[in-house]
Structures are given as C-alpha cells and as structure tokens.
Biotite code that builds the C-alpha atoms (Angstrom):
import biotite.structure as struc

atoms = struc.array([
    struc.Atom([10.421, -28.893, 0.544], chain_id="A", res_id=1, res_name="MET", atom_name="CA", element="C"),
    struc.Atom([12.224, -28.663, 3.889], chain_id="A", res_id=2, res_name="GLY", atom_name="CA", element="C"),
    struc.Atom([15.515, -27.668, 2.280], chain_id="A", res_id=3, res_name="LEU", atom_name="CA", element="C"),
    struc.Atom([13.811, -24.975, 0.207], chain_id="A", res_id=4, res_name="PHE", atom_name="CA", element="C"),
    struc.Atom([11.975, -23.648, 3.284], chain_id="A", res_id=5, res_name="ASP", atom_name="CA", element="C"),
    struc.Atom([15.228, -23.609, 5.276], chain_id="A", res_id=6, res_name="ASP", atom_name="CA", element="C"),
    struc.Atom([17.004, -21.782, 2.470], chain_id="A", res_id=7, res_name="PHE", atom_name="CA", element="C"),
    struc.Atom([14.150, -19.270, 2.143], chain_id="A", res_id=8, res_name="SER", atom_name="CA", element="C"),
    struc.Atom([14.217, -18.671, 5.885], chain_id="A", res_id=9, res_name="GLN", atom_name="CA", element="C"),
    struc.Atom([17.998, -18.215, 5.760], chain_id="A", res_id=10, res_name="PHE", atom_name="CA", element="C"),
    struc.Atom([17.693, -15.667, 2.933], chain_id="A", res_id=11, res_name="LEU", atom_name="CA", element="C"),
    struc.Atom([14.930, -13.781, 4.738], chain_id="A", res_id=12, res_name="GLU", atom_name="CA", element="C"),
    struc.Atom([17.025, -13.647, 7.908], chain_id="A", res_id=13, res_name="THR", atom_name="CA", element="C"),
    struc.Atom([20.105, -12.431, 6.043], chain_id="A", res_id=14, res_name="ARG", atom_name="CA", element="C"),
    struc.Atom([18.042, -9.837, 4.183], chain_id="A", res_id=15, res_name="LEU", atom_name="CA", element="C"),
    struc.Atom([16.552, -8.570, 7.448], chain_id="A", res_id=16, res_name="GLU", atom_name="CA", element="C"),
    struc.Atom([20.029, -8.335, 8.969], chain_id="A", res_id=17, res_name="GLU", atom_name="CA", element="C"),
    struc.Atom([21.321, -6.499, 5.929], chain_id="A", res_id=18, res_name="PHE", atom_name="CA", element="C"),
    struc.Atom([18.413, -4.038, 5.907], chain_id="A", res_id=19, res_name="LEU", atom_name="CA", element="C"),
    struc.Atom([18.666, -3.383, 9.636], chain_id="A", res_id=20, res_name="SER", atom_name="CA", element="C"),
    struc.Atom([22.339, -2.480, 9.211], chain_id="A", res_id=21, res_name="SER", atom_name="CA", element="C"),
    struc.Atom([21.450, -0.261, 6.220], chain_id="A", res_id=22, res_name="HIS", atom_name="CA", element="C"),
    struc.Atom([18.388, 1.712, 7.330], chain_id="A", res_id=23, res_name="PRO", atom_name="CA", element="C"),
    struc.Atom([18.338, 3.883, 4.212], chain_id="A", res_id=24, res_name="HIS", atom_name="CA", element="C"),
    struc.Atom([17.787, 0.794, 2.046], chain_id="A", res_id=25, res_name="LEU", atom_name="CA", element="C"),
    struc.Atom([15.061, -0.419, 4.377], chain_id="A", res_id=26, res_name="GLU", atom_name="CA", element="C"),
    struc.Atom([13.356, 2.964, 4.092], chain_id="A", res_id=27, res_name="LEU", atom_name="CA", element="C"),
    struc.Atom([13.651, 2.861, 0.291], chain_id="A", res_id=28, res_name="GLN", atom_name="CA", element="C"),
    struc.Atom([12.032, -0.588, 0.250], chain_id="A", res_id=29, res_name="ALA", atom_name="CA", element="C"),
    struc.Atom([9.247, 0.612, 2.535], chain_id="A", res_id=30, res_name="LEU", atom_name="CA", element="C"),
    struc.Atom([8.645, 3.682, 0.368], chain_id="A", res_id=31, res_name="GLU", atom_name="CA", element="C"),
    struc.Atom([8.438, 1.488, -2.726], chain_id="A", res_id=32, res_name="GLU", atom_name="CA", element="C"),
    struc.Atom([5.997, -0.851, -1.007], chain_id="A", res_id=33, res_name="GLN", atom_name="CA", element="C"),
    struc.Atom([3.820, 2.101, 0.015], chain_id="A", res_id=34, res_name="LEU", atom_name="CA", element="C"),
    struc.Atom([3.901, 3.458, -3.535], chain_id="A", res_id=35, res_name="ARG", atom_name="CA", element="C"),
    struc.Atom([2.718, 0.088, -4.867], chain_id="A", res_id=36, res_name="GLU", atom_name="CA", element="C"),
    struc.Atom([-0.073, -0.011, -2.273], chain_id="A", res_id=37, res_name="GLN", atom_name="CA", element="C"),
    struc.Atom([-1.131, 3.484, -3.282], chain_id="A", res_id=38, res_name="GLU", atom_name="CA", element="C"),
    struc.Atom([-1.190, 2.509, -6.973], chain_id="A", res_id=39, res_name="ASP", atom_name="CA", element="C"),
    struc.Atom([-3.213, -0.637, -6.210], chain_id="A", res_id=40, res_name="ASP", atom_name="CA", element="C"),
    struc.Atom([-5.692, 1.348, -4.122], chain_id="A", res_id=41, res_name="THR", atom_name="CA", element="C"),
    struc.Atom([-6.084, 3.977, -6.854], chain_id="A", res_id=42, res_name="LEU", atom_name="CA", element="C"),
    struc.Atom([-6.784, 1.219, -9.388], chain_id="A", res_id=43, res_name="ARG", atom_name="CA", element="C"),
    struc.Atom([-9.376, -0.238, -7.002], chain_id="A", res_id=44, res_name="LEU", atom_name="CA", element="C"),
    struc.Atom([-11.053, 3.182, -6.689], chain_id="A", res_id=45, res_name="ILE", atom_name="CA", element="C"),
    struc.Atom([-11.271, 3.518, -10.482], chain_id="A", res_id=46, res_name="LEU", atom_name="CA", element="C"),
    struc.Atom([-12.760, 0.036, -10.757], chain_id="A", res_id=47, res_name="SER", atom_name="CA", element="C"),
    struc.Atom([-15.320, 0.764, -8.038], chain_id="A", res_id=48, res_name="LEU", atom_name="CA", element="C"),
    struc.Atom([-16.250, 4.073, -9.675], chain_id="A", res_id=49, res_name="GLN", atom_name="CA", element="C"),
    struc.Atom([-16.858, 2.316, -13.011], chain_id="A", res_id=50, res_name="ARG", atom_name="CA", element="C"),
    struc.Atom([-19.052, -0.205, -11.207], chain_id="A", res_id=51, res_name="GLU", atom_name="CA", element="C"),
    struc.Atom([-20.895, 2.650, -9.480], chain_id="A", res_id=52, res_name="GLU", atom_name="CA", element="C"),
    struc.Atom([-21.601, 4.359, -12.836], chain_id="A", res_id=53, res_name="LYS", atom_name="CA", element="C"),
    struc.Atom([-22.904, 1.084, -14.217], chain_id="A", res_id=54, res_name="GLN", atom_name="CA", element="C"),
    struc.Atom([-25.241, 0.660, -11.222], chain_id="A", res_id=55, res_name="LEU", atom_name="CA", element="C"),
    struc.Atom([-26.431, 4.262, -11.583], chain_id="A", res_id=56, res_name="GLU", atom_name="CA", element="C"),
    struc.Atom([-27.350, 3.562, -15.196], chain_id="A", res_id=57, res_name="GLN", atom_name="CA", element="C"),
    struc.Atom([-29.161, 0.338, -14.211], chain_id="A", res_id=58, res_name="GLU", atom_name="CA", element="C"),
    struc.Atom([-31.134, 2.289, -11.577], chain_id="A", res_id=59, res_name="ILE", atom_name="CA", element="C"),
    struc.Atom([-32.103, 4.942, -14.143], chain_id="A", res_id=60, res_name="LEU", atom_name="CA", element="C"),
    struc.Atom([-33.209, 2.235, -16.584], chain_id="A", res_id=61, res_name="ASP", atom_name="CA", element="C"),
    struc.Atom([-35.226, 0.529, -13.833], chain_id="A", res_id=62, res_name="LEU", atom_name="CA", element="C"),
    struc.Atom([-36.862, 3.852, -12.945], chain_id="A", res_id=63, res_name="ALA", atom_name="CA", element="C"),
    struc.Atom([-37.963, 4.265, -16.561], chain_id="A", res_id=64, res_name="GLN", atom_name="CA", element="C"),
    struc.Atom([-39.353, 0.720, -16.596], chain_id="A", res_id=65, res_name="ASP", atom_name="CA", element="C"),
    struc.Atom([-41.183, 1.312, -13.290], chain_id="A", res_id=66, res_name="ILE", atom_name="CA", element="C"),
    struc.Atom([-42.719, 4.484, -14.680], chain_id="A", res_id=67, res_name="LYS", atom_name="CA", element="C"),
    struc.Atom([-43.827, 2.680, -17.862], chain_id="A", res_id=68, res_name="ARG", atom_name="CA", element="C"),
    struc.Atom([-45.440, -0.213, -15.943], chain_id="A", res_id=69, res_name="TRP", atom_name="CA", element="C"),
    struc.Atom([-47.141, 2.190, -13.535], chain_id="A", res_id=70, res_name="HIS", atom_name="CA", element="C"),
    struc.Atom([-48.682, 4.052, -16.491], chain_id="A", res_id=71, res_name="GLU", atom_name="CA", element="C"),
    struc.Atom([-49.794, 0.720, -18.006], chain_id="A", res_id=72, res_name="ARG", atom_name="CA", element="C"),
    struc.Atom([-51.361, -0.298, -14.702], chain_id="A", res_id=73, res_name="MET", atom_name="CA", element="C"),
    struc.Atom([-53.323, 2.980, -14.554], chain_id="A", res_id=74, res_name="GLU", atom_name="CA", element="C"),
    struc.Atom([-54.485, 2.592, -18.165], chain_id="A", res_id=75, res_name="LYS", atom_name="CA", element="C"),
    struc.Atom([-55.593, -0.987, -17.524], chain_id="A", res_id=76, res_name="ALA", atom_name="CA", element="C"),
    struc.Atom([-57.491, 0.109, -14.368], chain_id="A", res_id=77, res_name="ASN", atom_name="CA", element="C"),
    struc.Atom([-59.150, 2.972, -16.260], chain_id="A", res_id=78, res_name="ALA", atom_name="CA", element="C"),
    struc.Atom([-60.277, 0.649, -19.044], chain_id="A", res_id=79, res_name="SER", atom_name="CA", element="C"),
    struc.Atom([-61.536, -1.979, -16.602], chain_id="A", res_id=80, res_name="GLY", atom_name="CA", element="C"),
    struc.Atom([-58.942, -4.637, -17.407], chain_id="A", res_id=81, res_name="ARG", atom_name="CA", element="C"),
    struc.Atom([-58.201, -5.788, -13.863], chain_id="A", res_id=82, res_name="GLN", atom_name="CA", element="C"),
    struc.Atom([-56.252, -8.835, -15.078], chain_id="A", res_id=83, res_name="ASP", atom_name="CA", element="C"),
    struc.Atom([-53.788, -6.610, -16.959], chain_id="A", res_id=84, res_name="LEU", atom_name="CA", element="C"),
    struc.Atom([-53.737, -4.053, -14.134], chain_id="A", res_id=85, res_name="ALA", atom_name="CA", element="C"),
    struc.Atom([-52.871, -6.779, -11.626], chain_id="A", res_id=86, res_name="GLN", atom_name="CA", element="C"),
    struc.Atom([-50.072, -8.160, -13.852], chain_id="A", res_id=87, res_name="ALA", atom_name="CA", element="C"),
    struc.Atom([-48.686, -4.628, -14.435], chain_id="A", res_id=88, res_name="ALA", atom_name="CA", element="C"),
    struc.Atom([-48.793, -3.921, -10.679], chain_id="A", res_id=89, res_name="GLN", atom_name="CA", element="C"),
    struc.Atom([-46.873, -7.146, -9.967], chain_id="A", res_id=90, res_name="GLU", atom_name="CA", element="C"),
    struc.Atom([-44.267, -6.233, -12.591], chain_id="A", res_id=91, res_name="ARG", atom_name="CA", element="C"),
    struc.Atom([-43.964, -2.729, -11.111], chain_id="A", res_id=92, res_name="GLU", atom_name="CA", element="C"),
    struc.Atom([-43.461, -4.214, -7.611], chain_id="A", res_id=93, res_name="ALA", atom_name="CA", element="C"),
    struc.Atom([-40.773, -6.633, -8.895], chain_id="A", res_id=94, res_name="ALA", atom_name="CA", element="C"),
    struc.Atom([-38.952, -3.750, -10.596], chain_id="A", res_id=95, res_name="LEU", atom_name="CA", element="C"),
    struc.Atom([-39.171, -1.670, -7.401], chain_id="A", res_id=96, res_name="LEU", atom_name="CA", element="C"),
    struc.Atom([-37.600, -4.513, -5.402], chain_id="A", res_id=97, res_name="ARG", atom_name="CA", element="C"),
    struc.Atom([-34.854, -4.821, -8.016], chain_id="A", res_id=98, res_name="GLN", atom_name="CA", element="C"),
    struc.Atom([-34.309, -1.042, -7.927], chain_id="A", res_id=99, res_name="GLY", atom_name="CA", element="C"),
    struc.Atom([-34.044, -1.076, -4.127], chain_id="A", res_id=100, res_name="ASN", atom_name="CA", element="C"),
    struc.Atom([-31.529, -3.879, -4.344], chain_id="A", res_id=101, res_name="GLN", atom_name="CA", element="C"),
    struc.Atom([-29.418, -1.958, -6.870], chain_id="A", res_id=102, res_name="ARG", atom_name="CA", element="C"),
    struc.Atom([-29.682, 1.176, -4.727], chain_id="A", res_id=103, res_name="TRP", atom_name="CA", element="C"),
    struc.Atom([-28.343, -0.742, -1.724], chain_id="A", res_id=104, res_name="GLY", atom_name="CA", element="C"),
    struc.Atom([-25.481, -2.085, -3.840], chain_id="A", res_id=105, res_name="GLN", atom_name="CA", element="C"),
    struc.Atom([-24.648, 1.429, -5.005], chain_id="A", res_id=106, res_name="MET", atom_name="CA", element="C"),
    struc.Atom([-24.608, 2.726, -1.415], chain_id="A", res_id=107, res_name="GLN", atom_name="CA", element="C"),
    struc.Atom([-22.238, -0.119, -0.483], chain_id="A", res_id=108, res_name="GLY", atom_name="CA", element="C"),
    struc.Atom([-19.984, 0.837, -3.386], chain_id="A", res_id=109, res_name="LEU", atom_name="CA", element="C"),
    struc.Atom([-19.982, 4.482, -2.301], chain_id="A", res_id=110, res_name="LYS", atom_name="CA", element="C"),
    struc.Atom([-18.884, 3.387, 1.187], chain_id="A", res_id=111, res_name="ASN", atom_name="CA", element="C"),
    struc.Atom([-16.093, 1.219, -0.253], chain_id="A", res_id=112, res_name="ARG", atom_name="CA", element="C"),
    struc.Atom([-14.929, 4.105, -2.463], chain_id="A", res_id=113, res_name="ILE", atom_name="CA", element="C"),
    struc.Atom([-14.809, 6.448, 0.543], chain_id="A", res_id=114, res_name="ASN", atom_name="CA", element="C"),
    struc.Atom([-12.868, 3.857, 2.563], chain_id="A", res_id=115, res_name="GLN", atom_name="CA", element="C"),
    struc.Atom([-10.404, 3.390, -0.304], chain_id="A", res_id=116, res_name="ALA", atom_name="CA", element="C"),
    struc.Atom([-9.942, 7.169, -0.590], chain_id="A", res_id=117, res_name="LYS", atom_name="CA", element="C"),
    struc.Atom([-9.245, 7.335, 3.163], chain_id="A", res_id=118, res_name="ASP", atom_name="CA", element="C"),
    struc.Atom([-6.710, 4.541, 2.728], chain_id="A", res_id=119, res_name="LEU", atom_name="CA", element="C"),
    struc.Atom([-4.959, 6.465, -0.071], chain_id="A", res_id=120, res_name="VAL", atom_name="CA", element="C"),
    struc.Atom([-4.699, 9.515, 2.194], chain_id="A", res_id=121, res_name="ARG", atom_name="CA", element="C"),
    struc.Atom([-3.237, 7.352, 4.996], chain_id="A", res_id=122, res_name="GLN", atom_name="CA", element="C"),
    struc.Atom([-0.735, 5.777, 2.597], chain_id="A", res_id=123, res_name="ILE", atom_name="CA", element="C"),
    struc.Atom([0.290, 9.203, 1.302], chain_id="A", res_id=124, res_name="GLN", atom_name="CA", element="C"),
    struc.Atom([0.831, 10.468, 4.859], chain_id="A", res_id=125, res_name="ARG", atom_name="CA", element="C"),
    struc.Atom([2.905, 7.390, 5.659], chain_id="A", res_id=126, res_name="ARG", atom_name="CA", element="C"),
    struc.Atom([4.963, 7.864, 2.471], chain_id="A", res_id=127, res_name="ARG", atom_name="CA", element="C"),
    struc.Atom([5.641, 11.466, 3.485], chain_id="A", res_id=128, res_name="ASP", atom_name="CA", element="C"),
    struc.Atom([6.802, 10.251, 6.904], chain_id="A", res_id=129, res_name="GLU", atom_name="CA", element="C"),
    struc.Atom([9.078, 7.651, 5.302], chain_id="A", res_id=130, res_name="VAL", atom_name="CA", element="C"),
    struc.Atom([10.524, 10.252, 2.921], chain_id="A", res_id=131, res_name="LYS", atom_name="CA", element="C"),
    struc.Atom([11.237, 12.587, 5.826], chain_id="A", res_id=132, res_name="ALA", atom_name="CA", element="C"),
    struc.Atom([12.894, 9.776, 7.780], chain_id="A", res_id=133, res_name="GLU", atom_name="CA", element="C"),
    struc.Atom([14.913, 8.804, 4.699], chain_id="A", res_id=134, res_name="PHE", atom_name="CA", element="C"),
    struc.Atom([16.122, 12.400, 4.347], chain_id="A", res_id=135, res_name="ALA", atom_name="CA", element="C"),
    struc.Atom([17.063, 12.442, 8.044], chain_id="A", res_id=136, res_name="ARG", atom_name="CA", element="C"),
    struc.Atom([19.010, 9.158, 7.737], chain_id="A", res_id=137, res_name="VAL", atom_name="CA", element="C"),
    struc.Atom([20.798, 10.338, 4.588], chain_id="A", res_id=138, res_name="LYS", atom_name="CA", element="C"),
    struc.Atom([21.699, 13.629, 6.267], chain_id="A", res_id=139, res_name="ALA", atom_name="CA", element="C"),
    struc.Atom([23.071, 11.736, 9.272], chain_id="A", res_id=140, res_name="ALA", atom_name="CA", element="C"),
    struc.Atom([25.116, 9.487, 6.961], chain_id="A", res_id=141, res_name="GLN", atom_name="CA", element="C"),
    struc.Atom([26.432, 12.477, 5.041], chain_id="A", res_id=142, res_name="THR", atom_name="CA", element="C"),
    struc.Atom([27.375, 14.194, 8.279], chain_id="A", res_id=143, res_name="GLN", atom_name="CA", element="C"),
    struc.Atom([29.110, 11.044, 9.547], chain_id="A", res_id=144, res_name="ALA", atom_name="CA", element="C"),
    struc.Atom([31.068, 10.751, 6.307], chain_id="A", res_id=145, res_name="GLN", atom_name="CA", element="C"),
    struc.Atom([32.007, 14.440, 6.375], chain_id="A", res_id=146, res_name="ALA", atom_name="CA", element="C"),
    struc.Atom([33.588, 14.194, 9.813], chain_id="A", res_id=147, res_name="GLN", atom_name="CA", element="C"),
    struc.Atom([37.379, 13.983, 9.575], chain_id="A", res_id=148, res_name="PRO", atom_name="CA", element="C"),
    struc.Atom([38.569, 10.445, 9.914], chain_id="A", res_id=149, res_name="GLN", atom_name="CA", element="C"),
    struc.Atom([41.429, 10.220, 12.331], chain_id="A", res_id=150, res_name="THR", atom_name="CA", element="C"),
    struc.Atom([43.796, 7.371, 12.624], chain_id="A", res_id=151, res_name="SER", atom_name="CA", element="C"),
    struc.Atom([45.703, 6.636, 15.816], chain_id="A", res_id=152, res_name="PRO", atom_name="CA", element="C"),
    struc.Atom([49.106, 8.111, 16.092], chain_id="A", res_id=153, res_name="SER", atom_name="CA", element="C"),
    struc.Atom([51.318, 5.170, 16.948], chain_id="A", res_id=154, res_name="TRP", atom_name="CA", element="C"),
    struc.Atom([54.340, 7.373, 17.544], chain_id="A", res_id=155, res_name="ASP", atom_name="CA", element="C"),
    struc.Atom([52.804, 8.875, 20.718], chain_id="A", res_id=156, res_name="ARG", atom_name="CA", element="C"),
    struc.Atom([53.473, 5.816, 22.774], chain_id="A", res_id=157, res_name="GLY", atom_name="CA", element="C"),
    struc.Atom([51.610, 2.928, 24.245], chain_id="A", res_id=158, res_name="TRP", atom_name="CA", element="C"),
    struc.Atom([49.159, 5.150, 26.172], chain_id="A", res_id=159, res_name="GLN", atom_name="CA", element="C"),
    struc.Atom([47.625, 6.483, 22.962], chain_id="A", res_id=160, res_name="LYS", atom_name="CA", element="C"),
    struc.Atom([47.512, 2.987, 21.502], chain_id="A", res_id=161, res_name="ALA", atom_name="CA", element="C"),
    struc.Atom([45.766, 1.607, 24.564], chain_id="A", res_id=162, res_name="SER", atom_name="CA", element="C"),
    struc.Atom([43.236, 4.459, 24.564], chain_id="A", res_id=163, res_name="SER", atom_name="CA", element="C"),
    struc.Atom([42.517, 3.770, 20.872], chain_id="A", res_id=164, res_name="TYR", atom_name="CA", element="C"),
    struc.Atom([41.726, 0.151, 21.635], chain_id="A", res_id=165, res_name="SER", atom_name="CA", element="C"),
    struc.Atom([38.988, 1.360, 23.964], chain_id="A", res_id=166, res_name="ALA", atom_name="CA", element="C"),
    struc.Atom([37.300, 3.483, 21.282], chain_id="A", res_id=167, res_name="TYR", atom_name="CA", element="C"),
    struc.Atom([33.592, 3.286, 20.616], chain_id="A", res_id=168, res_name="ASN", atom_name="CA", element="C"),
    struc.Atom([33.140, 1.084, 17.556], chain_id="A", res_id=169, res_name="ARG", atom_name="CA", element="C"),
    struc.Atom([29.603, 2.309, 16.943], chain_id="A", res_id=170, res_name="ALA", atom_name="CA", element="C"),
    struc.Atom([30.780, 5.896, 16.511], chain_id="A", res_id=171, res_name="ALA", atom_name="CA", element="C"),
    struc.Atom([33.823, 5.045, 14.370], chain_id="A", res_id=172, res_name="ASP", atom_name="CA", element="C"),
    struc.Atom([33.212, 6.123, 10.745], chain_id="A", res_id=173, res_name="PRO", atom_name="CA", element="C"),
    struc.Atom([35.869, 3.736, 9.439], chain_id="A", res_id=174, res_name="LEU", atom_name="CA", element="C"),
    struc.Atom([34.183, 0.859, 11.258], chain_id="A", res_id=175, res_name="GLU", atom_name="CA", element="C"),
    struc.Atom([30.895, 1.877, 9.654], chain_id="A", res_id=176, res_name="LYS", atom_name="CA", element="C"),
    struc.Atom([32.480, 1.984, 6.193], chain_id="A", res_id=177, res_name="GLN", atom_name="CA", element="C"),
    struc.Atom([33.911, -1.491, 6.632], chain_id="A", res_id=178, res_name="PHE", atom_name="CA", element="C"),
    struc.Atom([30.603, -2.835, 7.922], chain_id="A", res_id=179, res_name="GLN", atom_name="CA", element="C"),
    struc.Atom([28.812, -1.382, 4.908], chain_id="A", res_id=180, res_name="ASP", atom_name="CA", element="C"),
    struc.Atom([31.433, -2.747, 2.532], chain_id="A", res_id=181, res_name="TRP", atom_name="CA", element="C"),
    struc.Atom([31.327, -6.214, 4.140], chain_id="A", res_id=182, res_name="GLU", atom_name="CA", element="C"),
    struc.Atom([27.506, -6.253, 4.091], chain_id="A", res_id=183, res_name="ALA", atom_name="CA", element="C"),
    struc.Atom([27.486, -5.265, 0.408], chain_id="A", res_id=184, res_name="ASP", atom_name="CA", element="C"),
    struc.Atom([29.971, -8.032, -0.341], chain_id="A", res_id=185, res_name="ALA", atom_name="CA", element="C"),
    struc.Atom([27.816, -10.559, 1.519], chain_id="A", res_id=186, res_name="GLU", atom_name="CA", element="C"),
    struc.Atom([24.745, -9.450, -0.392], chain_id="A", res_id=187, res_name="LEU", atom_name="CA", element="C"),
    struc.Atom([26.555, -9.786, -3.718], chain_id="A", res_id=188, res_name="GLU", atom_name="CA", element="C"),
    struc.Atom([27.754, -13.252, -2.692], chain_id="A", res_id=189, res_name="GLN", atom_name="CA", element="C"),
    struc.Atom([24.179, -14.250, -1.789], chain_id="A", res_id=190, res_name="MET", atom_name="CA", element="C"),
    struc.Atom([22.968, -13.025, -5.189], chain_id="A", res_id=191, res_name="LYS", atom_name="CA", element="C"),
    struc.Atom([25.644, -15.029, -6.960], chain_id="A", res_id=192, res_name="ARG", atom_name="CA", element="C"),
    struc.Atom([24.754, -18.134, -4.958], chain_id="A", res_id=193, res_name="ASN", atom_name="CA", element="C"),
    struc.Atom([21.153, -17.872, -6.070], chain_id="A", res_id=194, res_name="LEU", atom_name="CA", element="C"),
])
C-alpha cells in the first residue's frame, strides 16, 4: 500500500501544481464542485420535504384516531362503562404521546429543510463569485495574449541583449505560453502513465 499511497500523493501534488499555474482550470473545477454540492443539497431538500409530507399525513391520521378514542371514552363514561372508558382514555393518551413525538420530528425536519435552503443560497452566492473570478482571469489572459509579443532585436548590439536577459519572466507572454504548453505536456504524460 505504501507505493500506491506515495504515487497518489505524487499525483495530488502534481495536480495541485498544475492547477495553481492554471488558475482558470482551478476555478472551473471549483465551480463544478459547487454545482455538484448544490445538486446534492437540492436532492436532500426534496427528500426531506417528502418525509415532512409523510409525517404530516401521520399526524392527521393520529388526530383522527385521537378524536375517535375520545368520543368512545365519552360514550363509555355516559353509559357507565368505566372499564371501557379507562381503556379508551389510555389509548387516547398513548396516541397523544405518539402525535407529540411525530410533531417534534416534523419540526426537526422543517429546521433541516430551512438549513439546507440556506446552504443552497450560500452555494449559489459562492458559485456567482467563482464565475466572476473566472471571467476576470479569462479577461486577464485574453489581454495578456492580445499584447504584442516583442522579440529582442539582436542587431542593436550587446546592450540590448544584456537588457533583455534582465527581463521580468513573470510578465513575459512568451514565457507564459511555454509554461502553459509544458504544463499541458506534463499533464498528458501523467495521464498516459496512468
């Protein structure tokens, strides 16, 4: 297992490096993850709402049973059958306890549904933020690619050549293109090795 764990760790590290050098892909992955979380949360809400409807129906059925046993208890009291009245009263009390228990469960479900709805709103806000950041990164990349790429003029003498060697690699669009190309090639090689 050690070799597999080492290989998994290596792949995770390489993937993190690749994504950090390609922020637009990292943002796409994050947006996809948020979309999946939103879908899962919406499915959870639907499931909880079905469970809530089922509990509501159970509570209504229990209320009908409580009403029926209460009427039976009153009839038994009116006719002098204390044994039946006592049994009906005990049944009514048991149904009331069961109804209270179901009511508590339904209130818990309502709270969970509200929490899940809040979570969906948070996820949607976060997705909007990620989309805006993605648009900003893409616009910056487009602007960087649109800037004219200049190559050093070697015929201007050694002073121009020496000033070119001191250029800022981070701001060089050609450097960025090569880094992207090399990273893509490494990723493809990793895929083939798998």
